[in-house]
Structure formats: structure tokens, C-alpha cells
N, C-alpha and C positions, 0 to 999 in steps of 0.2 A: 369957246374956240381955243382960248389960251390953255385950258386944262387938257384938251385933246392934244395940242401941240407938245406940251411937256411930256405927256404919256408916250407919244410917238418917239420923241427924242430919247427917252429913257430906255426904250426897247421893251421886249416882252418880259413878263413876270414869271418867275419859277412858281409852279403850282404845288401846293401842299409841301412847303419846304421843311416843316416840322413834323410831318407824318401824323398830323392830328386827325385827318380824315381817312377812314378806312381801316379800322382795327381788324387784324387778321391778315389774310392774303389780299392782294390787289389794292395797295394804297392809291387813293385818288390821285390822278395825274402821272402816275408812274407805271412802267411796264415791266413785267417779269419775263425773263427768258432763262432757259435751263430748268433746273429742278425747283419749280416755283414754291413747293411746300417748305423749302429750306429758307424762305424769305418771308418774314411776318412782321406786322406792326403790332406792338404791344406796349403796355404801360412801362414807365421807368425812364422817361426821357431826361435830358440834361436839365430841363427847366421844370420838371415835374409832370410833363405831359407824356406823349408817346414817343417811341423810338422805332427805328427800323433795325431788325435783328436778322442776321444770317447765321443759321445754326442747323445742324442735324446730328443725330446720333450715329449716322453712317457717312461715308464720303459723299461730297456733294460739290456741284458747280452751279452757281446761280448769279445772274446779273439783274439788278434793279436799276432802271434807267428812265430818263426823261429827255425828250427833244425840246429844246427851247428855240423858238423862232422869233423873227422880227428884230434881230439884233443889229445895231449899227456896227460898222467895221471898227476894230480897235482891240485893245487888250482888256480882258476880263479876268477876274479872280474868283475861283471857286473856294469857298470856305465851309467848314463843317466841324461839328464836335463829334469826336469818335472815341471808341474804346475797342480793344481787341485782346483776344487771348494770346495772339502771336503764334508763330509756327505754321501758318497756312502756306500752301504753295503760292497762292495769290490772295491778298486782301488789300484792295486798292480802290481809290476814287479815280475815275477816268474822265477825260475830256476828249471826245473824238468827233470827227466830221465837222470841225470848226473852220476848215479852210486852210489853216496852217498846219504845223506839226502837231500831232496828238500830244497830250500832256497827261500827267497823273501824279498821284502821291500814294505811297504805300502806307497803310494804317500802322502806326506804331504799336508796339506791345505795351499795353497799359495795365492789364489786369482789370478786375471788375469795379474797383473802388473810385478811380479817377478818370474823368473825361479829359481829353486833350483836344485843343483846337488845331486844325491843320489848314493850310492855304496853298493853292497852286494856281499860277497864272496861265493864260492861254491866249493866243492871237486868233481873233475871229475875223474872217474875211468874206464869208459867204452868207452872212445874215442868220446863221443858226449854229447850234452846238448841242451835242448830246452829252449829258451828265450821267455817269454810271457809277454804281457801287458793285464791284465785282469780287466774287469769292470762288476760289478753288481750294477746298479744304478737306481735311480728314474729319471723321466723325468726332464730335465733341469740341472741335474748334469753333470759335464764334467771333462775331464782330457786331458792334452797334454803331449806328449813325443817326445824328439828329441835327437840327438847326442849320440846315443847308442854306447857303446863299450864293448867288452868282451875280456879281455886280461889276460894272465898268470900272477899270482901274487896275494897276499893276501892284501886286504884293511885293515885288522886287526880290532879287536874289541877295543872299547874305554876302556882304562885301568882304568879310574876313573868314578865310578858311585856313587855319593856322596849325603849326606844329612847334612844340617846344623841343628844340634840339640842343639843349644846353650840354648834354653829356657826350655829344658827338665826337669832339676832338679827343677826349680821353679814351673813348672806345676805340677810335681808329688807331691811335698811337699805341694801343695795347693789342692790336692785331685784328680788329673787327673788319669783316668784309661784307659788303652789301651787294645783293644781286636782284635783278628784276624777276618777275614770275617765271621767265623762261630759263633762268640760271645764268644770265650774262652779268658780269661784274659792272656795277654802276656807281656813280657819285650819288649818294642817297639824297642830297639836297636837290639835285637836278631831277631825280625820279619823283620826289615829292612834288616839285613844281609842275612837272609834266602831268601829274595826276590831280592838279587843281589847287595845291597848297600855295597860297600867295602871301603868307606872313610867317616869319620865323620869330619865335619867342626865345629870348636868351636871358637867363638869370645872371645876376651880378653878385658875387661875394666880395668882401673887402680884402681879406688876406687869408685865403684858404691854404691849408697845409701843403697841398699838392700843386697849387698854382692854377688849377683849372677853375674856370668861371670867375677868375679875377680879371682885371681890366685888360691885360694883354691878350688873354684867351678870348674874351668877348670881342675884342677888335678884330681878330683874325676870323672868327666865325661870322662876324657881320660882313666882312668882305666877301666871303663865300656865299652867304645868303643873298646879298644884293646882286652878286654876279649871276646867281641862279634865277633872278627875277622876283625876289621876295622883298616885301617891306619888313620893318623891324618893330617888334614889341619888346622893349627892354624892361626887365623885371628886377628891381632893386630889393634885395633881401635885408640889407643893412646888418649883415652878420658875416662871420667867417665860414659858416656852414648853413645847414638847412634852417629856414625860418618858416613856421607854420602855426596853426592855432595852439599847438601844445608847447611851442618853444619859440621865443623871440630873444635870443641871446645877443648881447652886444659884441661887436668885434673886440678882440683882446686889446687892441690899441686904443679903444675908446672907453674901456671899462671904468677908468677912474676919473673921467672928465666931469667937471661941473656942468650943470644943465645948459648954460649959455654956450659953452664950448662944444657940448654934444650936439646942440642944434646947428652950430656952425660946421661941425664935422659932417652932418647929414648934407648940408648945402654944398660943401666943398667936394665931397665924394661924388655926389650926383652930378654936379657941374663938371667935374674933371672927366668923368667917364663919357658923359654926353658930348662935351666939347671935343674930346678926342675922336669920337665917332663921326661927328660932323666934319672935323678937320680932314679926316681920311676919305671923305666923300660918301660915307654910309650913315647919314643922320637917322636918328630914331624917328619913327612915325607915331608910336604910342609909347608911353612910359608909365610903368607901375611904380608908385611910391609906396613900397611895402608889399609883402607877399602873405596872403591869407591872414590879414590883420584883424580878424574878429576880436581878438583879445589885446589889440594894440601891437606895439613894436618897441624894440630897445628897452626891454623890461629892466627895472621897474619904472623908469622915468616916463615912458609912454604907454604904460599898461592901461587896460580898460577902465580901471578905477581911478585913473588920473587923466581925465579927458582933456583938461587944459594943457597938460604936458604933451599928450598925444597930438592934439591939434597944432601945437607949436612946431613939433617935429614934422608933421605932414605939410604944414605951410612952408617950412624951410625946403623940403624936398621939391614941392610944387614950384616954388620960386626959382629954384635951380633949373628945373625943366624949362620954364618960360625964358629965363635969362640965356640959357645955353642953346636951346633949340626952338626958336619961335615957330609956332605952327604945330609942334608935337602935342598930341592929346594926352592929358593927365588922367591916369586910370587908378581907381581905388578898388582893391581886390579883396573879397571875403571868401572863405570856404563855406560849405554847407548850403548849396544852391537852393534848397527848398525851405530854408529857415526864415520865413517872412517876418516873424516877430523879432528875431534877433537882428535881422538886417534893417528893419525899420528903426529899431532902437539905435543902431550904430550910425546910420546915415542921418537920422534926426539930430544926433549929437554933433556930427560933422558939420551939417548945414547951420546949426545954431551957432557954431563957433567960426563960421566963415571959411571953412576949409575949401579951397578951390578944387574942382574936378570936372572932367568932361565925360567920363565913361564910368559906368558901374560894371564891375567884373565879378564873376562868381566862379568857384569850382563846383562841379557837380559830377560825382561818381555815384551812379545809381545804387551800387551795392553798399555804399555808406550813407548817402544823403537822401535816399528815398525815390519814389516813382517819378516818372517824367511829369506827371500832373502837378506834383509839388513844385518842381522847377518852373514850369510854365506859369503857374499861378503867382509865384514870387516875382518872376521877371515882368509879368504884366503889371503887377502892383508897383514895383520899383520904378519902372519906366514912366508910368503915369504919375506917380506921387512926386518924383523928383525932376521929371522932364529931361532925363538924360538917356542916351542909348545904352543898351545892355549887351554884355559879352560873356559867354562861357569861356573863361580863360584856361580852364583845365578840365579834362575828362579823359577816360580811358576804359578799356574793357579787355578781358583776357581771351585768347584764342585756344588756350589749353590750361589744364591745371597741373600738367607735368612739370617737374623741375628741370631747369636748364643748367644749374650750377649748384654749389653747396649751400648757397644762401636761401633760406625759406622764402617762398613766394608770398607776396602780400595778397594777391588775388587767389582765392581758394575755391574749392567746390562748394563750401558753405556760402561764400559770398555770391557765387554764380546762382545758387538756388534762391538767395535773397533777391537778387536783381531780376532773374527770370529768363535771361537769354542763355542759350547753351554756351558752354566754354569750348567753342569750336571756331575755326576760321569763319564759317558762315555766321555763327552767332555773334562774333565780334563785329562783323560788317553790319549786321542788322541792328545791333545795339547802337553803333555810331550813326547809322542812317536814321534811326528813330529819334535820336537826340537832335540831329540836324533838323528833322521835320518839325519837332516840337519847338525849337528855337525860332525857326523861320516864320512861324505863324504869329510871333510877338511883334507888334508894331515897334519900330525903332531898334530892333535887335541887329547887332553888327555881325555876329557869327560865332564860331566855335574854334577852339584851339585844343588839339590833342596833345597830351602830356607825354613827352619822351618816347616817341615812336621809334627812335633809332637806338635806344638803350638796350641792346642785346647783350647776352652774357659773354663776357670776355675776361679771362683771368687777369687780375690786376686793376681792372676798371670798375671796382665796386663802389658802393654808395658812400663810404666814409673816406673823406679826403685825408684823414690822418692815419688810416689803416689800409695799407696795400693788400692785405689779405682778406679784406671784406668783399662780399659778393654782391650780386645783383638780385634784388627781390622783385624786379619789375619786368624781367625779360619775357614773361608770358603775356604781357600787355603791350609789347612792342608791335610794330607793323611789319616786322620781318620775323620769319620763323627760325627755328633752331638750326636750320641749314643756311640761314642768311638770305632766304628768298622772300620777296615781297608778298604780302598777304592780300586777300581780296578786299579787306577794309580800306586799303589805300585808294581804291577807285571811288569810294564814297565821296571824297572831297570833290572830285570832278563832276559827279552827278548831282551834288546838292546845291 
């Protein structure tokens, strides 16, 4: 009797979730509608068994579905492992007839080498729900699905949908104008927030040549971001200019300091900026101690081959966060979001030396750092291994390969070919959507931050703070086009 009761409370069971029964057409428990011959069960599943494949050499529409009944009211989450060629008019997992609003998730473009896990919640009120795999595709386009589950519980929405807008004040003061998709002039921060962006990321430089991204500039951007309804992720570079895996240069004023005074300078600078933010009513919510610090920071004292020195510097910054802004989460941020071996090595060293942190953050640009499968596998491992939430703190994709100014663009046709999404407004939106989908299926994931969506090409607002003649190599990855109009990718934040 007790066994029967437990089964009844659990609800109905999904039949043949791994497509192991019924090779060829008509998988057991599933129904085909549309062009049935374009849907087959074949070897090559994620776990070595079978998989569902939608494919044809000519245009096709097909849906593979299963009606699950006997469900208790509540929220359920559909999960599955998927692969896709991308480019389909529709390639989607759907949840329909559940009693509440229909739900679904578009299959991310993965290519044939990596599976990606996806998750989508739905509210069930009528005791049943139809799970579907739907394709509307051109000949040669394909998708694979395996390992489907439908279980009670909410996967939850990503709490952080962010934008790094560090360059905004410089751009505006050199004449940048931002418009909505209809051409009306707007405050870009308010339009970002209206489209679902709820965190602004602001980098901090110590003494930049042009003054932008120094303390005073960060404070005024923080006021605008908070007024627009956003929380703050503050990103300390501990440099006078760019800090990344290839360079971690000390600020000029710190260059000759002995190590004990360098450590104190990290504390004082971090405490000063964060205290000023708090004093003006715009406290930081999350704080990065260093930017893309795979190779350490403040070289050579905190370089990767001097981990004791690096740990001491990180601890000084973390202590300043705690002392100045109780409740702010400490973030440690590495580049190369798919580099699991490198990230394990780095965080094992940090943990062994007692470096405090609350969030693991990575940068992931698919054209540099590899497929979405690399990213998801790494995030899954990091969150499980260290018991910390994970965040993609930087990503971006191009809407064109055309140049917007004299500075050569970073994102090129070759990089677009490497990543796989077209360098078009739609391709940019799909690339961002697919990354959100990939991150959302990772337990403990916090969200995604887009890097510099407002950095459009404006004369005088180039990348080098010491050179007014420098240009913008990022304008084709902004979320505003060369006419200053908002691009479709902006709406991805609202839908994700």
C-alpha cells in the first residue's frame, strides 16, 4: 500500500525517455506528427545508447511528442540533452496543454561534437502536460535529443542578467546617441533595464590617463544604474588600464611599492571605492577582486608562479570588500570559460591558501573559448567541486563584420565561422540566447553578463585611455547598430 501511495504522489512516469525502445520510426511512448520519416531513433545517444534525430535532405516539419498524465498540480521542469546544427526556423522543446502558459526552449547551436543539457520549467494545473520536440527546418539541418526527464520542481530563472556598461560615459561625452528599435532617442541604461537587464557591471581603474573608469566616473555611472533599477557588479582591475590574461600591469603609483605596501594599496583602493559607493546610496552587490586573473594580477608579485603572493593580494581585496560593504558577494573571475583543467588548478590553489570567495565567474566568448558544451561542462564541474554559484561575467557576439570606424574589429568573419552563428542581427541574438540556455541548465548558475553592449563607435572614445585617436574594435559586438538603433539581441535578456 505504501509503495502505491508513493507512486501516486510522484505522478505519472515519462515513457522511453532515452529513446532506447523503438529504433527507426515510432519510438515507444512517443507520437509523430508532420513528416514522420524526418524523425528517427538511431544509435549515438549521449550515454552511448540511442537518440532521437530530426533530419531530412529536404525541407521538413515534424513533431515528436508524448502526453504525460496523472500529474499533481505544481511546477515541473523538463530537462534533456540536446545537439543541433542551428539555423532551423524552429528547433524547440515544447510544453503545451499543461493548464498554465505554454513553455519551451530553443535548442542551442552546438555542432555534432558536444551535447548540452537544457532545462525549462512549466506550471501544471490540469493533471497532464504534452512534451514535444518540434522542428521546422531546411534540408540538411538536424537536431538530436536524448535523456529526457520531466520531474516536479522548478529549475528557476537566472537571477543575473547583466551588462558591462563601463564605456558608456566616455561614449556619451564624445557624442554617442542611443535609440530604441523604432528610432526614438533613449537613455541606454533604462532601455537595457526595460529589456530585462538587472545588473550593471562597472570596471574600476586606479589612475587612467583620461579619467574614465576611475573612482569618480564609477560613482556617477553607479548612480545612473541604480536609478534605472539595476544592481551593481564592481570589477576591480588593479591597473591604470586594461587587465586580462595577457597583461596585469601595476598602476604607475604602485610600481615601486614593497610587497607589504602593495598589499595595503589593494586594500585601501578597494575599500575607498566601495565605501564611496555605499556612502552615496549605491552599494555594490557583487565585487570582482581582479579581472580575468588566470595568470594572477599585479605582476610579478601576484603572478601565477607566485601563488602565495597572489593569495595575499586576493585576501587583501576580499577583506576590503567585507569591511566596506557587508553582504556584498566576492567574485573571482577567470577567462577561458571552457578551460576546466586550468580552472581546477587555479581554484585548487586558491582554496588551499584560504582565499575567500562567494562566486566563481568566467568569461566565455565562443569564437575564442570553444563550444557551449565546453562552457557547460566546466560550469557543472566547478559548481559541484567548490560548492559555489557560477556566473558568466563576460560574453558577446557580432551582428556584422563590417567596420564602423578606423579601428580594426576584434570580431571578424573568421571568428564567426569558428563560432558558427551568422554575423547578423539575428545570429547575434541566437548566439546570446543559446548561451543563456546553456547556463540556465547548470544548477547554481547565477546568470550572464554581456560585455560592453553600449560601446558604439564614436570619434575620440576609443579603447586606449592614453590615445584620443584610438578607435573602437568592439562596435560590431554592441547591442546598438551603426545608426544607434537597438538590435534584436537586446530582447534576449527579457526572454531568458
